[in-house]
C-alpha positions in Angstrom: -15.4 -9.2 34.0 -13.3 -6.6 33.6 -14.5 -5.9 29.9 -10.9 -7.5 28.9 -10.6 -10.2 25.7 -10.9 -13.5 27.3 -9.3 -14.8 23.7 -7.2 -13.7 21.0 -9.9 -10.7 19.4 -10.3 -11.7 15.1 -10.6 -9.1 12.5 -14.3 -7.8 12.7 -15.8 -8.0 9.0 -18.1 -4.8 9.4 -14.8 -2.6 9.9 -12.5 -3.9 7.3 -16.0 -3.6 4.9 -16.0 0.1 5.6 -12.0 0.6 5.2 -12.0 -1.2 1.8 -14.7 1.0 0.4 -12.8 4.1 1.3 -10.1 2.4 -0.6 -12.2 2.6 -3.8 -10.9 6.2 -4.9 -7.3 5.8 -3.6 -5.3 4.6 -6.8 -1.9 3.5 -4.9 -3.9 1.5 -2.5 -5.6 -0.9 -5.2 -3.4 -3.6 -3.6 -4.0 -3.7 -0.1 -8.2 -3.0 -1.6 -7.8 -6.4 -3.4 -6.1 -8.1 -0.5 -9.3 -7.2 1.7 -12.1 -8.0 -1.1 -10.4 -11.2 -1.2 -10.5 -11.8 2.9 -13.9 -10.5 2.9 -15.5 -13.1 0.7 -14.0 -15.8 3.0 -14.7 -14.2 6.3 -16.5 -15.8 8.8 -18.9 -13.8 11.2 -17.8 -14.0 14.9 -19.8 -16.1 17.1 -18.6 -14.9 20.3 -20.9 -11.9 20.9 -24.7 -11.8 19.6 -24.0 -7.8 18.8 -21.1 -9.0 16.8 -22.2 -11.4 15.1 -24.9 -9.6 13.9 -22.6 -6.8 12.6 -20.3 -9.1 10.7 -23.6 -10.4 8.8 
């Protein structure tokens, strides 16, 4: 194994949640934050790796 992705990567819940929280006080970013909150509400944890699944759940 060389560490390369074997399938196209998917967005991760943890990283998107952190960024979404950081935008809370940025007035010009509220449209992007709203979009991200909607995405997070429907996001499914990745299942390809136990650590990634645990971080996303």
